[in-house]
C-alpha positions in Angstrom: 19.1 -19.9 28.2 17.9 -22.6 30.7 15.0 -24.7 29.9 12.2 -25.3 32.1 10.7 -28.8 32.0 6.9 -28.8 31.1 4.7 -29.3 34.1 3.1 -33.1 34.1 -0.4 -31.9 33.9 0.4 -29.8 30.9 1.7 -32.6 28.6 -1.6 -32.9 26.6 -1.8 -29.1 25.5 -2.5 -28.2 21.9 -1.7 -25.5 19.8 -5.2 -23.9 20.2 -4.9 -24.3 23.9 -1.6 -22.3 24.2 -2.0 -19.5 21.2 -4.8 -17.7 22.7 -3.0 -17.4 26.0 0.0 -16.1 24.2 -1.9 -13.6 22.2 -3.7 -12.6 25.4 -0.2 -12.0 27.0 1.1 -9.8 23.9 -2.3 -7.9 24.0 -1.6 -7.1 27.7 1.8 -5.8 26.7 0.0 -3.0 24.6 0.7 -4.3 21.0 -1.0 -2.4 18.2 -3.9 -4.3 16.6 -1.6 -4.7 13.4 1.2 -6.5 15.1 -1.4 -8.7 17.0 -2.9 -9.6 13.6 0.7 -10.4 12.3 1.2 -12.9 15.3 -2.1 -14.6 14.7 -1.4 -15.1 11.1 2.1 -16.3 11.4 1.3 -18.7 14.3 -1.7 -20.0 12.5 0.3 -20.7 9.5 3.1 -22.3 11.3 1.0 -24.8 13.4 -1.3 -25.7 10.2 1.8 -26.9 8.6 3.5 -28.3 11.7 0.5 -29.3 14.1 3.0 -31.2 16.3 5.4 -28.5 16.9 4.7 -28.4 20.4 5.8 -32.0 20.7 9.0 -31.5 18.4 9.7 -27.6 18.8 13.2 -27.6 17.4 12.8 -30.0 14.4 9.7 -28.4 13.2 11.0 -24.7 13.5 14.1 -25.6 11.7 11.9 -27.3 9.0 9.8 -24.2 8.8 12.6 -21.8 8.6 14.5 -23.8 6.0 11.7 -23.2 3.6 12.6 -19.4 3.5 15.3 -18.4 1.1 14.5 -14.5 1.3 16.5 -12.9 4.3 13.6 -10.5 5.0 11.0 -13.2 5.1 13.3 -15.5 7.2 14.1 -12.8 9.5 10.4 -11.9 10.2 9.3 -15.4 10.9 12.3 -15.8 12.9 11.5 -12.9 15.2 7.9 -13.9 15.6 8.9 -17.7 16.6 11.5 -16.5 18.9 9.2 -14.3 20.9 6.8 -17.2 21.2 9.0 -19.9 22.1 10.5 -17.5 24.7 7.1 -17.3 26.2 6.5 -20.8 25.9 9.6 -21.5 27.8 8.9 -18.9 30.4 5.4 -20.3 31.1 6.6 -23.8 31.6 4.9 -25.4 28.5 8.1 -26.3 26.5 9.0 -29.9 25.7 12.7 -30.2 25.0 16.0 -29.4 26.4 17.2 -27.0 23.7 15.7 -23.7 22.8 13.9 -24.3 19.1 16.2 -21.3 17.8 19.5 -22.0 19.6 22.4 -21.5 17.2 20.2 -20.0 14.3 20.7 -16.4 13.7 19.2 -13.8 11.5 20.2 -13.5 8.1 21.6 -10.4 6.6 19.3 -9.0 4.1 20.1 -8.2 0.7 18.2 -5.1 1.0 16.4 -3.1 -1.6 15.8 0.4 -1.0 13.8 1.8 -3.6 14.8 4.9 -4.8 12.4 7.2 -7.0 13.2 10.5 -8.6 11.3 13.7 -8.1 10.0 13.3 -11.6 8.8 9.8 -10.9 6.9 10.9 -7.9 5.3 13.7 -9.7 4.0 11.2 -12.3 2.8 8.8 -9.6 0.9 11.9 -7.9 -0.7 12.7 -11.1 -2.5 9.3 -11.5 -5.3 9.2 -8.8 -8.6 10.6 -10.0 -9.3 13.3 -7.4 -12.9 13.4 -8.7 -13.7 10.3 -6.9 -13.5 9.7 -3.2 -11.0 6.8 -3.5 -8.8 8.9 -6.0 -8.7 11.9 -3.4 -8.2 9.6 -0.4 -5.0 8.1 -2.3 -3.8 11.2 -3.5 -3.6 12.6 0.1 -2.2 9.4 1.5 0.6 9.6 -1.3 1.4 13.3 -0.4 1.6 12.0 3.5 3.9 9.0 2.7 6.3 11.2 0.5 6.1 14.2 2.8 6.7 12.2 6.3 8.1 8.7 5.4 5.2 7.3 7.6 5.0 3.5 7.7 1.9 2.3 6.0 0.6 0.6 9.1 0.9 3.7 10.9 -0.8 5.8 8.1 -3.9 3.8 7.8 -4.7 3.8 11.6 -4.6 7.7 11.9 -7.7 9.3 12.8 -9.1 13.1 12.7 -8.0 13.7 16.1 -4.4 13.0 15.2 -4.4 15.8 12.5 -3.6 19.3 13.6 -4.0 21.6 10.4 -3.3 24.7 12.3 0.2 23.5 13.4 0.8 21.6 10.1 1.4 18.4 12.2 0.1 14.9 12.5 0.5 12.5 15.5 1.6 9.0 15.5 0.3 7.9 18.7 2.3 5.3 20.9 -0.5 2.6 20.3 -0.1 3.0 16.4 3.7 3.4 16.2 5.6 0.2 15.3 8.0 1.0 18.3 5.3 2.0 20.7 6.8 5.6 21.0 4.6 8.4 19.8 6.0 11.0 17.6 4.9 14.1 15.8 5.5 14.6 12.0 5.5 18.1 10.4 3.5 18.4 7.5 4.0 20.6 4.2 1.2 22.9 3.1 0.1 20.6 0.0 -0.3 17.6 2.6 -2.2 19.5 5.1 -4.6 21.0 2.3 -5.2 17.7 0.9 -6.1 15.9 4.1 -8.3 18.9 5.0 -10.1 18.3 1.9 -10.4 14.7 2.1 -11.9 15.2 5.7 -14.3 17.9 4.5 -16.0 15.9 1.6 -16.5 12.5 3.6 -19.5 11.8 5.8 -17.9 9.9 8.7 -16.7 11.6 11.7 -15.2 8.6 13.6 -13.6 6.8 10.8 -9.8 6.6 10.2 -8.5 9.7 7.9 -7.7 7.3 5.1 -11.0 5.0 5.4 -12.4 2.9 2.5 -15.4 4.1 0.6 -17.7 2.5 2.9 -15.9 4.3 6.1 -14.0 1.2 7.3 -10.5 1.0 8.0 -8.1 0.7 5.0 -5.8 -2.4 5.1 -2.2 -1.9 4.6 -2.3 -4.9 2.0 -5.0 -3.0 0.1 -3.2 0.2 -0.1 -0.1 -1.4 -1.0 -2.0 -3.1 -4.2 -3.2 0.3 -5.0 0.2 1.9 -5.0 1.5 -1.1 -6.9 -1.1 -0.5 -9.6 -0.4 3.0 -9.8 3.4 2.3 -10.1 2.7 -0.2 -13.0 0.8 2.5 -14.8 3.9 4.7 -14.8 6.6 2.1 -15.1 7.5 1.6 -11.5 7.8 -1.7 -9.5 7.0 -0.2 -6.1 4.7 -0.9 -3.0 3.5 1.2 -0.3 6.6 0.8 1.6 8.5 2.2 -1.4 7.3 5.5 -0.7 8.8 5.6 2.7 12.3 4.8 1.0 11.6 7.3 -1.3 10.8 9.9 1.4 13.8 9.0 3.5 16.4 9.7 0.4 14.5 12.9 -0.7 14.7 14.3 2.7 18.5 13.6 3.1 19.1 14.8 -0.4 17.2 17.8 0.3 19.3 18.8 3.1 17.6 17.3 6.0 20.0 16.2 8.8 20.4 12.2 9.9 18.8 13.0 13.3 15.6 14.8 11.7 15.3 11.8 9.3 15.5 9.2 12.2 12.8 11.0 14.2 10.6 11.3 11.2 10.9 7.5 10.4 10.5 6.4 13.9 13.8 4.6 13.8 14.8 3.4 17.3 18.4 3.7 16.4 20.5 5.9 13.9 22.0 2.5 12.6 18.6 1.8 10.9 18.8 5.4 9.2 22.3 4.7 8.1 21.2 2.6 5.3 19.6 5.7 3.4 22.7 7.7 4.6 25.0 5.4 2.7 23.0 5.7 -0.5 23.2 9.6 -0.3 26.9 9.3 0.1 27.1 7.5 -3.1 25.4 10.5 -4.7 28.1 12.7 -3.0 30.9 10.4 -4.3 29.5 10.8 -7.9 29.1 14.3 -7.7 32.7 14.8 -6.3 34.0 12.5 -9.0 32.4 14.2 -12.0 33.4 17.7 -10.7 37.0 16.5 -10.4 38.2 19.9 -8.7 41.7 18.7 -7.7 42.4 16.9 -11.0 41.7 20.0 -12.6 44.0 22.0 -10.2 46.9 19.7 -10.5 46.5 19.6 -14.3 45.1 16.0 -14.6 41.9 16.5 -15.5 40.4 13.7 -17.7 39.6 14.6 -21.3 36.0 14.9 -22.0 34.8 12.3 -24.6 34.4 13.7 -28.2 30.9 13.9 -29.5 30.7 12.4 -33.1 27.6 13.9 -35.0 28.4 13.6 -38.9 30.2 10.9 -40.7 32.4 12.1 -43.8 32.5 9.3 -46.4 
């Protein structure tokens, strides 16, 4: 990428001059408020630690990223900073002769797809107190998350007009979807019934479906903390995003094809869905090995272990 030298009259620009312009540009692109919030927080955090990053962009960016050992956290910050620096360069605000991320690549994540059994999910669903508004909301949101694999950030932005109980569907609008592409999610009867009940008991008409007790939007962080607390009560280490993992795996294990799961999760490519498919293939391998059909046919069936109960002294 060719680097444009900074215009002479812009040499004295500070982060507080440039960041609002960048955010306005991203807002004009149609980014969701959730993504905009992420950009604000990450850039604020970066420049609060490196206020001279516009003067020394490559050095400060490398110092910042070097502090992240977790590949997922590193990659998130890498992605946001790359978009920011690309914009700075395109606008002619860049000081330097080399892109701050030139030669630096994303790290391969170790990956931790949380696997929950149907019994564990049943225990999780038994915890919310449905006699309280917060418990009923949590129960309905748990049902939706397990039923569809919807992203937490998408779920908390759903409004009543997105919900079509007669069709048993809910729409993820483009402005809400992470990929900026709308999609329709089919719902099971229990999920439809619980969302209907939630909408019936609350007094607000225009609040998000899964609003707080005061009718304000429920944040992803708050929802994730509530899911984590429920998980602790039944011995599980989970977050709100873990429900998405569990949904994808259960759909595949219950016979859903890969393209259906891809569309429901809102993955832009099948490669992203393949992580879940690989895990279900491990199930197939274990089942195949345990069955031992060909070994039995050719007379090489492994002997079953002898169970010992009583000791004769």
